[in-house]
C-alpha positions as CSV (number, residue, x, y, z in Angstrom):
1,X,93.4,101.3,105.3
2,X,92.3,104.3,104.3
3,X,90.1,105.0,107.3
4,X,89.3,108.6,107.1
5,X,88.8,108.7,103.1
6,X,85.2,110.2,103.7
7,X,86.0,112.2,106.5
8,X,84.7,116.0,105.9
9,X,88.0,117.1,107.2
10,X,89.5,115.4,104.2
11,X,87.2,117.2,101.2
12,X,89.6,118.1,98.2
13,X,91.7,114.8,98.7
14,X,92.2,111.8,96.6
15,X,93.5,108.6,97.7
16,X,92.8,106.2,94.7
17,X,93.9,106.6,91.3
18,X,90.7,106.7,89.8
19,X,90.2,109.5,92.1
20,X,93.7,110.5,90.3
21,X,92.4,110.2,86.9
22,X,89.9,111.8,87.5
23,X,91.6,114.9,88.6
24,X,94.4,114.6,85.7
25,X,92.6,113.8,82.4
26,X,95.6,116.0,80.7
27,X,97.9,113.3,80.6
28,X,98.0,110.4,78.6
29,X,97.3,107.2,79.7
30,X,100.2,105.4,79.3
31,X,101.8,108.0,81.6
32,X,99.1,107.3,84.5
33,X,99.4,103.6,84.2
34,X,103.0,103.4,84.5
35,X,103.9,102.7,88.0
36,X,101.1,100.6,88.1
37,X,101.9,98.6,84.8
38,X,105.8,98.0,86.5
39,X,104.8,96.8,89.3
40,X,102.2,95.2,88.4
41,X,104.6,93.3,85.9
42,X,106.9,92.4,89.0
43,X,104.4,91.2,91.2
44,X,102.0,89.2,89.3
45,X,99.2,91.3,89.3
46,X,97.2,93.4,86.7
47,X,97.1,96.9,89.0
48,X,96.6,98.6,85.3
49,X,93.3,97.6,85.1
50,X,92.6,97.2,88.8
51,X,94.4,100.1,90.5
52,X,92.6,100.1,94.0
53,X,93.7,96.8,94.7
54,X,96.8,98.5,96.1
55,X,94.4,100.3,98.4
56,X,91.9,97.6,99.1
57,X,94.4,95.1,99.9
58,X,96.9,95.4,102.4
59,X,99.3,92.8,101.0
60,X,99.3,94.4,97.6
61,X,99.8,98.0,99.5
62,X,103.1,96.2,101.3
63,X,103.9,94.9,98.4
64,X,104.1,97.2,96.2
65,X,106.0,99.7,98.7
66,X,108.5,97.5,98.9
67,X,108.9,97.2,94.9
68,X,108.5,100.7,94.7
69,X,111.3,101.1,97.8
70,X,113.9,98.7,95.5
71,X,113.3,99.3,92.2
72,X,115.4,101.7,90.4
73,X,113.2,103.4,87.9
74,X,114.8,105.3,84.9
75,X,116.2,107.8,85.7
76,X,116.4,107.4,89.2
77,X,118.0,104.9,90.9
78,X,116.3,103.0,94.1
79,X,115.6,104.4,97.3
80,X,117.5,101.5,98.9
81,X,120.1,102.3,97.1
82,X,120.9,105.9,97.7
83,X,120.0,104.6,101.5
84,X,122.6,101.6,101.5
85,X,125.1,104.1,99.3
86,X,125.1,101.0,96.8
87,X,124.3,104.8,93.9
88,X,126.5,107.7,93.8
89,X,125.2,110.8,91.7
90,X,126.7,111.7,88.8
91,X,128.0,115.7,88.0
92,X,124.9,115.8,86.0
93,X,122.7,114.6,88.9
94,X,123.9,116.7,91.6
95,X,123.6,119.8,89.4
96,X,119.9,118.7,89.2
97,X,119.1,118.5,92.9
98,X,119.8,122.3,93.0
99,X,117.0,124.3,94.9
100,X,116.4,125.9,91.7
101,X,113.5,123.1,90.3
102,X,110.0,122.9,91.1
103,X,110.5,119.6,91.9
104,X,112.7,120.2,94.4
105,X,111.3,123.0,96.1
106,X,107.8,121.3,95.7
107,X,109.4,118.6,98.1
108,X,110.7,121.0,100.6
109,X,107.2,122.2,100.9
110,X,106.3,119.2,102.0
111,X,108.7,118.5,104.1
112,X,108.5,121.4,106.4
113,X,104.5,121.1,106.1
114,X,104.5,117.7,107.4
115,X,107.1,119.0,110.3
116,X,104.8,121.8,111.1
117,X,102.3,119.0,111.8
118,X,104.2,116.9,113.8
119,X,106.2,120.3,115.6
120,X,109.5,119.0,114.1
121,X,112.4,121.8,113.4
122,X,113.3,122.2,109.4
123,X,117.5,121.7,110.5
124,X,119.4,123.7,108.3
125,X,119.9,121.8,104.7
126,X,116.6,120.6,102.8
127,X,118.1,121.1,99.1
128,X,119.9,117.9,97.9
129,X,122.7,119.7,96.6
130,X,124.2,120.7,99.6
131,X,123.8,117.7,101.0
132,X,126.3,115.2,102.0
133,X,126.5,111.3,102.7
134,X,125.3,109.4,105.7
135,X,128.7,108.0,106.2
136,X,130.5,111.5,105.6
């Protein structure tokens, strides 16, 4: 699954929980394991003590991906609920979706980077604050 993990072109990249922890020792343990605990509890797996199960076992990888897609993680709705219009953002949610937040700028930056890599255009509206529902 991570066939290019050791490639020289990937220097500085990290793909495992353990590598992330080495790079972010400043985060409290509870914050670092938050998703692993929730997903592991839901799937009946000890992902906190065995985080590499997600990258080493394709079935676990698929299960965690589906869990992440379908599960609300407060204060965020699930991706599925957003895509199927089962979630309606509050006025506060809409205000926080503006282009002034660091998270929004990061997401747009990543989006642009991948568009450039794929040779795709960006479109005119990349920030959540101005987006309309898919059906609208």
